C-alpha positions as CSV (number, residue, x, y, z in Angstrom):
1,I,16.4,10.2,34.1
2,M,16.0,12.5,31.2
3,R,18.5,10.7,29.2
4,I,16.8,7.5,29.4
5,I,13.5,9.1,28.4
6,F,15.5,10.6,25.2
7,L,16.8,7.2,24.3
8,A,13.5,5.4,24.5
9,L,11.8,8.5,22.5
10,T,14.6,8.4,19.5
11,T,14.1,3.9,19.9
12,I,10.9,5.0,19.1
13,L,11.0,7.1,16.6
14,I,13.6,5.2,14.7
15,T,11.8,2.2,14.8
16,V,8.5,4.0,13.6
17,T,10.6,5.6,10.3
18,G,12.0,2.6,9.9
19,Q,8.9,0.6,9.5
20,A,7.4,3.2,7.5
21,A,10.4,3.5,4.9
22,T,10.1,-0.5,4.8
23,L,6.3,0.1,3.6
24,Q,7.2,3.4,1.1
25,P,4.2,5.3,1.6
26,G,4.3,8.2,-1.2
27,W,3.4,9.2,-4.6
28,K,3.8,6.1,-6.7
29,N,2.3,5.2,-10.8
30,V,0.3,2.2,-11.1
31,T,2.0,0.5,-13.4
32,Q,-0.8,-2.4,-13.3
33,I,-3.9,-3.4,-12.8
34,L,-5.0,-7.1,-11.9
35,T,-8.4,-8.9,-11.4
36,W,-8.8,-12.5,-10.4
37,E,-11.9,-14.4,-9.5
38,D,-10.0,-16.7,-6.3
39,K,-6.9,-15.1,-5.9
40,F,-4.9,-11.9,-4.7
41,G,-8.3,-10.8,-2.7
42,Q,-9.5,-10.6,-6.3
43,C,-7.9,-7.2,-7.1
44,M,-4.4,-6.0,-7.1
45,I,-2.0,-3.4,-8.1
46,A,1.6,-3.1,-9.5
47,I,3.5,0.2,-7.9
48,E,6.3,1.2,-9.4
49,G,9.4,1.1,-6.8
50,Y,7.2,-0.7,-4.3
51,T,9.7,-3.8,-3.4
52,G,8.1,-5.2,-0.9
53,S,9.5,-6.2,2.3
54,S,10.0,-9.5,4.2
55,E,6.5,-9.7,5.0
56,C,5.4,-8.6,1.8
57,N,5.9,-10.0,-1.9
58,G,7.3,-6.8,-4.1
59,G,5.8,-4.9,-7.0
60,W,2.0,-5.7,-6.3
61,A,-0.4,-4.8,-3.2
62,T,-3.8,-6.5,-3.0
63,L,-6.8,-3.8,-2.8
64,D,-9.0,-6.7,-1.5
65,C,-11.4,-6.4,-3.8
66,Q,-13.1,-9.7,-2.2
67,G,-13.5,-7.9,1.2
68,S,-11.4,-9.8,3.4
69,F,-10.2,-6.8,5.0
70,V,-11.4,-3.6,4.1
71,S,-15.3,-2.9,2.4
72,K,-15.7,-3.5,-0.8
73,S,-16.9,-0.3,-1.6
74,I,-13.8,0.5,-0.3
75,A,-11.8,-1.9,-2.3
76,S,-13.9,-0.9,-5.2
77,R,-13.2,3.3,-5.0
78,N,-9.5,2.0,-4.5
79,L,-9.8,0.1,-7.7
80,E,-11.4,2.8,-9.6
81,L,-8.2,5.6,-8.2
82,A,-5.5,3.1,-9.7
83,Q,-7.6,3.1,-13.2
84,M,-7.8,6.6,-13.1
85,S,-3.9,6.8,-12.4
86,I,-3.2,4.6,-15.4
87,A,-5.8,6.5,-17.5
88,L,-4.5,10.2,-16.7
89,N,-1.4,8.7,-16.3
90,S,-1.3,10.2,-12.5
91,K,0.2,9.2,-9.6
92,V,-1.3,7.8,-6.6
93,Y,-0.2,8.2,-2.6
94,T,-0.2,4.6,-1.3
95,R,-0.1,3.1,2.1
96,I,0.1,-0.8,3.0
97,D,-0.2,-3.0,5.5
98,E,2.0,-5.8,6.1
99,S,-0.1,-7.3,9.0
100,R,-3.1,-7.9,6.6
101,K,-2.6,-10.3,2.9
102,H,-3.3,-12.3,0.1
103,N,-1.4,-14.9,-1.2
104,G,1.5,-13.3,0.1
105,Y,0.6,-9.9,-1.2
106,C,-0.3,-6.8,1.2
107,L,-3.4,-5.0,1.7
108,V,-3.5,-0.9,0.1
109,Y,-5.3,0.4,2.7
110,Q,-5.1,4.2,1.4
111,M,-4.9,5.5,-1.9
112,Q,-5.3,9.4,-2.9
113,L,-4.9,10.6,-6.7
114,L,-2.9,13.0,-7.8
115,N,-4.0,15.9,-9.8
116,E,-0.6,17.3,-11.7
117,N,-2.2,19.8,-13.9
């Protein structure tokens, strides 16, 4: 019975670790910012090294400024963090949700600015 529990936990750990690797969370540079009135959730960012996955287009991720998945307030704060990241040449920590997307681009649901000074 212990072997079955061990195998089950190992399988879960590999699955969760594999998913996190696909989503590529971590400290990255924002390389571009795009706003668009009626596409991509109205704003999105290009993230250095983000390749996407089978569920997400690569290179870019939506911040959802139109408020479909997160509040407009949170989206606005994430956009501000992205702007600060470029202005200060600092990295941001991002987490991306593959289940929520605009025009094939997945949602950044967590962003944190790194003070590198």
